[in-house]
N, CA, C and O of each residue as an XYZ file, in Angstrom:
524
protein
N     -31.243     23.464     82.692
C     -31.558     23.966     83.932
C     -30.727     25.255     84.173
O     -29.548     25.329     83.829
N     -31.440     26.330     84.818
C     -30.855     27.494     84.995
C     -29.970     27.596     86.256
O     -30.420     27.039     87.257
N     -28.806     28.208     86.359
C     -27.982     28.257     87.557
C     -28.519     29.071     88.586
O     -29.246     29.985     88.197
N     -28.344     28.961     89.745
C     -28.884     29.789     90.814
C     -28.150     31.316     90.699
O     -27.004     31.502     90.289
N     -28.963     32.218     91.100
C     -28.426     33.492     90.940
C     -28.739     34.389     92.235
O     -29.771     34.232     92.888
N     -27.862     35.240     92.517
C     -28.134     36.249     93.678
C     -28.825     37.446     93.198
O     -29.046     38.360     93.992
N     -29.167     37.523     92.039
C     -30.071     38.878     91.441
C     -31.093     39.068     92.129
O     -31.757     38.151     92.613
N     -31.367     40.401     92.270
C     -32.638     40.825     92.877
C     -33.743     41.090     91.935
O     -34.920     41.155     92.290
N     -33.295     41.251     90.623
C     -34.151     41.677     89.561
C     -33.870     40.803     88.429
O     -32.847     40.124     88.350
N     -34.944     40.835     87.416
C     -34.685     40.063     86.174
C     -33.419     40.761     85.357
O     -33.153     41.963     85.365
N     -32.808     39.866     84.752
C     -31.497     40.234     83.956
C     -31.886     41.386     82.997
O     -32.941     41.382     82.362
N     -30.905     42.431     82.933
C     -31.129     43.550     82.062
C     -31.472     43.234     80.601
O     -32.164     44.018     79.952
N     -30.992     42.081     80.069
C     -31.116     41.624     78.605
C     -32.641     41.505     78.422
O     -33.189     41.885     77.388
N     -33.326     40.951     79.484
C     -34.722     40.569     79.439
C     -35.480     41.780     79.651
O     -36.404     42.040     78.880
N     -35.185     42.575     80.639
C     -35.968     43.705     81.101
C     -36.186     44.853     79.925
O     -37.199     45.549     79.852
N     -35.172     44.923     79.107
C     -35.039     45.983     78.222
C     -35.254     45.755     76.809
O     -35.022     46.639     75.984
N     -35.706     44.558     76.479
C     -35.986     44.072     75.137
C     -36.990     44.884     74.350
O     -36.776     45.092     73.156
N     -38.022     45.333     74.918
C     -39.091     46.045     74.256
C     -38.705     47.444     73.713
O     -37.818     48.071     74.292
N     -39.342     47.974     72.604
C     -38.853     49.068     72.013
C     -39.413     50.264     72.646
O     -39.090     51.382     72.244
N     -40.292     50.080     73.683
C     -40.683     51.335     74.605
C     -41.039     50.862     75.877
O     -41.523     49.744     76.055
N     -40.797     51.742     76.843
C     -41.035     51.582     78.342
C     -41.691     52.555     79.041
O     -41.145     53.653     79.150
N     -42.768     52.356     79.538
C     -43.519     53.296     80.545
C     -43.200     52.907     81.937
O     -43.642     51.850     82.388
N     -42.382     53.779     82.719
C     -42.010     53.464     84.008
C     -42.696     54.428     85.088
O     -42.722     55.649     84.936
N     -43.204     53.821     86.104
C     -43.756     54.661     87.102
C     -42.625     54.829     88.348
O     -42.463     53.900     89.138
N     -41.953     55.921     88.448
C     -40.878     56.026     89.286
C     -41.276     55.824     90.579
O     -40.446     55.266     91.296
N     -42.441     56.163     91.123
C     -42.902     55.889     92.590
C     -43.054     54.429     92.815
O     -42.726     53.939     93.895
N     -43.538     53.710     91.845
C     -43.678     52.291     91.977
C     -42.240     51.653     92.099
O     -42.004     50.738     92.888
N     -41.379     52.159     91.333
C     -40.000     51.579     91.304
C     -39.331     51.936     92.809
O     -38.695     51.115     93.469
N     -39.584     53.245     93.196
C     -38.985     53.511     94.523
C     -39.662     52.677     95.682
O     -38.997     52.260     96.631
N     -40.921     52.473     95.566
C     -41.643     51.614     96.650
C     -40.977     50.124     96.730
O     -40.708     49.516     97.766
N     -40.793     49.721     95.498
C     -40.130     48.403     95.466
C     -38.718     48.452     95.922
O     -38.252     47.484     96.523
N     -38.001     49.507     95.682
C     -36.719     49.545     96.183
C     -36.539     49.647     97.650
O     -35.585     49.129     98.229
N     -37.582     50.405     98.310
C     -37.585     50.632     99.767
C     -37.812     49.264    100.520
O     -37.412     49.062    101.667
N     -38.471     48.381     99.779
C     -38.707     47.093    100.365
C     -37.506     46.087    100.374
O     -37.479     45.040    101.021
N     -36.527     46.561     99.564
C     -35.309     45.662     99.530
C     -34.405     46.012    100.574
O     -34.417     47.181    100.961
N     -33.610     45.182    101.103
C     -32.576     45.503    102.057
C     -31.484     46.210    101.506
O     -31.156     46.111    100.324
N     -30.811     47.052    102.493
C     -29.547     47.721    102.142
C     -28.530     46.646    101.989
O     -28.486     45.714    102.792
N     -27.696     46.746    100.963
C     -26.589     45.891    100.631
C     -25.321     46.373    101.437
O     -24.840     47.493    101.266
N     -24.795     45.419    102.359
C     -23.557     45.827    103.010
C     -23.525     47.096    103.752
O     -24.379     47.273    104.621
N     -22.702     47.939    103.531
C     -22.521     49.228    104.213
C     -23.014     50.404    103.453
O     -22.922     51.546    103.902
N     -23.582     50.097    102.204
C     -24.151     51.075    101.350
C     -25.412     51.685    102.068
O     -26.193     50.951    102.675
N     -25.591     53.049    101.983
C     -26.705     53.645    102.500
C     -27.647     54.083    101.261
O     -28.449     55.013    101.352
N     -27.468     53.347    100.152
C     -28.497     53.637     99.061
C     -28.894     52.416     98.309
O     -28.258     51.366     98.410
N     -29.950     52.553     97.550
C     -30.564     51.582     96.779
C     -30.453     52.160     95.309
O     -30.347     53.365     95.083
N     -30.487     51.244     94.397
C     -30.606     51.853     93.013
C     -31.080     50.607     91.975
O     -30.899     49.405     92.168
N     -31.605     51.112     91.055
C     -32.268     50.095     90.018
C     -32.032     50.860     88.629
O     -32.375     52.029     88.454
N     -31.450     50.120     87.731
C     -31.342     50.682     86.332
C     -32.695     50.346     85.864
O     -33.123     49.192     85.838
N     -33.411     51.469     85.466
C     -34.674     51.420     84.986
C     -34.713     51.254     83.324
O     -35.703     50.844     82.719
N     -33.666     51.582     82.801
C     -33.391     51.449     81.171
C     -32.042     51.348     80.901
O     -31.201     51.991     81.530
N     -31.765     50.540     79.957
C     -30.327     50.564     79.623
C     -30.196     50.009     78.167
O     -30.699     48.928     77.864
N     -29.544     50.738     77.325
C     -29.428     50.514     75.885
C     -27.880     50.814     75.782
O     -27.222     51.309     76.697
N     -27.332     50.408     74.408
C     -25.998     50.504     74.088
C     -25.352     52.045     74.304
O     -24.167     52.265     74.558
N     -26.268     52.925     74.165
C     -25.910     54.445     74.242
C     -26.478     55.149     75.399
O     -26.178     56.336     75.527
N     -27.275     54.579     76.288
C     -27.996     55.269     77.264
C     -28.355     54.456     78.515
O     -28.775     53.308     78.376
N     -28.208     55.007     79.744
C     -28.568     54.251     81.012
C     -29.387     55.236     81.724
O     -29.086     56.430     81.752
N     -30.568     54.674     82.382
C     -31.260     55.517     83.279
C     -31.457     54.708     84.484
O     -31.838     53.542     84.388
N     -31.188     55.332     85.756
C     -31.144     54.596     86.897
C     -31.855     55.545     87.855
O     -31.720     56.762     87.728
N     -32.658     54.971     88.872
C     -33.190     55.472     89.992
C     -32.440     55.228     91.281
O     -32.261     54.051     91.595
N     -31.974     56.188     92.073
C     -31.242     56.016     93.283
C     -32.103     56.524     94.326
O     -32.748     57.566     94.203
N     -32.114     55.739     95.425
C     -32.676     56.135     96.794
C     -31.632     56.283     97.777
O     -30.942     55.290     98.007
N     -31.370     57.493     98.475
C     -30.423     57.676     99.432
C     -31.017     57.767    100.694
O     -32.135     58.265    100.823
N     -30.347     57.315    101.675
C     -30.421     57.527    103.124
C     -29.713     58.742    103.390
O     -28.820     59.012    102.587
N     -29.932     59.622    104.442
C     -29.274     60.786    104.799
C     -27.781     60.378    105.135
O     -27.588     59.579    106.052
N     -26.732     60.899    104.427
C     -25.381     60.720    104.702
C     -24.780     59.580    103.668
O     -23.595     59.250    103.736
N     -25.617     59.048    102.779
C     -25.060     58.084    101.829
C     -24.320     59.005    100.830
O     -24.537     60.203    100.645
N     -23.398     58.214    100.217
C     -22.603     58.934     99.276
C     -22.148     57.980     98.148
O     -22.198     56.763     98.330
N     -21.731     58.476     97.054
C     -20.934     57.755     95.923
C     -19.792     58.476     95.807
O     -19.725     59.706     95.814
N     -18.664     57.515     95.672
C     -17.231     58.156     95.791
C     -17.067     58.836     94.359
O     -17.816     58.707     93.390
N     -16.015     59.519     94.455
C     -15.552     60.229     93.069
C     -15.562     59.172     91.883
O     -15.127     58.029     92.024
N     -16.049     59.615     90.817
C     -16.133     58.687     89.538
C     -16.226     59.650     88.471
O     -16.284     60.870     88.621
N     -16.237     58.910     87.198
C     -16.654     59.723     85.989
C     -17.340     58.696     85.057
O     -17.273     57.484     85.263
N     -17.966     59.222     84.078
C     -18.484     58.421     83.039
C     -18.040     59.014     81.627
O     -17.717     60.191     81.470
N     -18.063     58.089     80.661
C     -17.699     58.393     79.378
C     -18.889     58.892     78.405
O     -18.955     58.698     77.191
N     -19.690     59.488     79.110
C     -20.829     60.144     78.457
C     -21.354     61.330     79.255
O     -20.889     61.688     80.337
N     -22.331     61.881     78.635
C     -22.975     63.152     79.211
C     -23.883     62.500     80.364
O     -24.596     61.520     80.151
N     -23.788     63.132     81.584
C     -24.495     62.693     82.852
C     -25.304     63.784     83.109
O     -24.953     64.960     83.010
N     -26.591     63.304     83.502
C     -27.597     64.304     84.058
C     -28.188     63.771     85.365
O     -28.770     62.690     85.464
N     -28.005     64.530     86.230
C     -28.487     64.123     87.674
C     -29.773     65.037     87.959
O     -29.669     66.263     87.948
N     -30.969     64.402     88.211
C     -32.109     65.189     88.517
C     -32.578     64.700     89.870
O     -32.825     63.513     90.083
N     -32.699     65.713     90.832
C     -33.091     65.377     92.160
C     -34.686     65.443     92.165
O     -35.337     66.446     91.872
N     -35.165     64.299     92.518
C     -36.635     64.112     92.604
C     -37.228     64.552     94.078
O     -38.320     65.087     94.269
N     -36.391     64.252     94.929
C     -36.777     64.552     96.302
C     -35.587     64.563     97.169
O     -34.694     63.747     96.943
N     -35.469     65.509     98.258
C     -34.561     65.633     99.157
C     -33.444     66.681     98.656
O     -33.706     67.606     97.887
N     -32.153     66.419     99.192
C     -31.039     67.381     98.927
C     -29.696     66.661     98.717
O     -29.235     65.946     99.607
N     -29.133     66.827     97.666
C     -27.785     66.184     97.314
C     -26.653     67.328     97.035
O     -26.777     68.356     96.369
N     -25.588     66.872     97.697
C     -24.414     67.808     97.371
C     -23.410     67.108     96.548
O     -23.015     65.990     96.878
N     -22.981     67.705     95.500
C     -22.039     67.100     94.455
C     -21.016     68.080     94.302
O     -21.178     69.271     94.039
N     -19.700     67.329     94.535
C     -18.408     68.034     94.162
C     -17.909     67.645     92.744
O     -17.508     66.528     92.417
N     -17.992     68.661     92.016
C     -17.750     68.374     90.577
C     -16.328     69.105     90.233
O     -16.249     70.297     89.936
N     -15.240     68.229     90.316
C     -14.020     68.757     89.944
C     -13.669     70.085     90.827
O     -13.167     71.085     90.313
N     -13.971     69.989     92.127
C     -13.743     70.966     93.033
C     -14.842     72.150     93.184
O     -14.723     73.067     93.996
N     -15.772     72.022     92.417
C     -16.919     73.015     92.631
C     -18.147     72.355     93.323
O     -18.635     71.332     92.843
N     -18.612     72.890     94.363
C     -19.661     72.252     94.989
C     -21.019     72.693     94.459
O     -21.195     73.856     94.095
N     -21.957     71.793     94.413
C     -23.272     72.112     93.952
C     -24.278     71.382     95.021
O     -24.247     70.202     95.372
N     -25.195     72.434     95.447
C     -26.184     71.913     96.417
C     -27.441     71.781     95.461
O     -27.840     72.729     94.784
N     -28.027     70.544     95.460
C     -29.074     70.356     94.407
C     -30.241     69.944     95.231
O     -30.152     69.058     96.081
N     -31.439     70.655     94.948
C     -32.682     70.328     95.650
C     -33.620     69.725     94.744
O     -33.398     69.674     93.534
N     -34.797     69.206     95.351
C     -35.858     68.587     94.370
C     -36.150     69.596     93.351
O     -36.224     70.807     93.563
N     -36.310     69.002     92.226
C     -36.800     69.842     90.987
C     -35.506     70.457     90.287
O     -35.703     71.199     89.325
N     -34.288     70.225     90.668
C     -33.037     70.754     90.010
C     -32.424     69.600     89.393
O     -32.587     68.439     89.767
N     -31.601     70.044     88.278
C     -30.894     69.134     87.501
C     -29.576     69.533     87.180
O     -29.442     70.708     86.838
N     -28.512     68.765     87.218
C     -27.106     69.166     86.882
C     -26.679     68.232     85.849
O     -26.904     67.025     85.936
N     -26.029     68.803     84.816
C     -25.573     68.104     83.610
C     -24.046     68.160     83.568
O     -23.433     69.196     83.826
N     -23.485     67.071     83.251
C     -22.022     67.108     83.151
C     -21.548     66.560     81.903
O     -22.106     65.599     81.375
N     -20.505     67.156     81.396
C     -19.959     66.769     80.102
C     -19.259     65.431     80.248
O     -19.021     65.025     81.386
N     -18.938     64.770     79.273
C     -18.286     63.388     79.385
C     -16.883     63.584     80.110
O     -16.176     64.579     79.954
N     -16.596     62.562     80.876
C     -15.242     62.321     81.545
C     -15.102     63.465     82.775
O     -13.983     63.727     83.216
N     -16.215     64.079     83.260
C     -16.087     65.055     84.366
C     -16.211     64.249     85.665
O     -17.199     63.548     85.885
N     -15.083     64.377     86.602
C     -15.048     63.662     87.827
C     -16.071     64.287     88.803
O     -16.152     65.513     88.889
N     -16.865     63.454     89.552
C     -17.792     63.972     90.424
C     -18.039     62.964     91.597
O     -17.668     61.794     91.501
N     -18.623     63.409     92.616
C     -19.103     62.510     93.609
C     -20.581     63.052     94.147
O     -21.048     64.127     93.771
N     -21.130     62.322     94.909
C     -22.458     62.512     95.425
C     -22.594     62.332     96.893
O     -22.125     61.334     97.439
N     -23.195     63.226     97.529
C     -23.600     63.052     99.043
C     -25.042     63.468     99.267
O     -25.493     64.512     98.796
N     -25.770     62.598    100.020
C     -27.128     62.882    100.258
C     -27.183     63.623    101.585
O     -26.895     63.028    102.623
N     -27.565     64.983    101.585
C     -27.662     65.851    102.825
C     -29.054     65.543    103.692
O     -29.303     65.982    104.815
N     -29.860     64.708    102.910
C     -31.311     64.417    103.479
C     -31.649     63.088    102.796
O     -30.959     62.778    101.824
N     -32.530     62.351    103.150
C     -33.151     61.239    102.511
C     -33.585     61.794    100.997
O     -34.435     62.672    100.847
N     -32.969     61.235    100.044
C     -33.250     61.837     98.734
C     -33.422     60.659     97.491
O     -32.922     59.538     97.574
N     -34.182     61.116     96.395
C     -34.306     60.393     95.361
C     -33.615     61.050     94.125
O     -33.715     62.258     93.912
N     -32.986     60.295     93.407
C     -32.277     60.981     92.276
C     -32.320     60.146     90.873
O     -31.964     58.967     90.885
N     -32.673     60.646     89.895
C     -32.813     60.058     88.646
C     -31.604     60.459     87.733
O     -31.446     61.601     87.303
N     -30.695     59.313     87.458
C     -29.452     59.483     86.737
C     -29.662     59.172     85.220
O     -30.341     58.200     84.889
N     -29.163     59.879     84.428
C     -29.066     59.530     83.023
C     -27.785     59.665     82.460
O     -27.143     60.714     82.504
N     -27.367     58.532     81.886
C     -25.906     58.649     81.173
C     -26.126     58.418     79.739
O     -26.779     57.434     79.391
N     -25.648     59.224     78.886
C     -25.668     59.133     77.383
C     -24.278     58.879     77.005
O     -23.426     59.749     77.187
N     -23.977     57.676     76.460
C     -22.478     57.332     76.187
C     -22.296     57.968     74.757
O     -23.183     57.975     73.904
N     -21.121     58.465     74.611
C     -20.512     58.810     73.280
C     -20.449     57.742     72.312
O     -20.102     56.625     72.695
N     -20.758     57.963     71.033
C     -20.588     56.832     70.068
C     -18.976     56.727     69.979
O     -18.205     57.686     69.973
N     -18.649     55.433     69.914
C     -17.146     55.164     69.668
C     -16.774     55.453     68.283
O     -17.441     55.058     67.327
N     -15.619     56.202     68.175
C     -15.263     56.502     66.754
C     -14.304     55.291     66.321
O     -13.603     54.682     67.129
N     -14.357     55.024     64.981
C     -13.561     53.834     64.403
C     -12.204     54.295     63.913
O     -11.419     53.488     63.416
């Protein structure tokens, strides 16, 4: 018998087993909008693909939502699908509008703030571990 879970979605090991995935971002966004916001967070997110070397996630931000400074050990691309985001990347400010993309090298510290209700597609490609 399986143990109870607080998961909102199927476990990633099951979701990403297939060798190919066609994803309707509008459908994912509609599903996310139906979910309650968690705690004090003003954003919703879903990992729509995850593999050992890559992760793709859709974020929906309410105006004023933010992600604190962090970094990834891989190449990060942030594509604004809707709205306006402000990113502080190691002291340099970037105003990003729908249709724009920002690419960061591995290990670059950054934060994100939604200046308007926004949708963001995040892709992280991890660096292979050297032996």
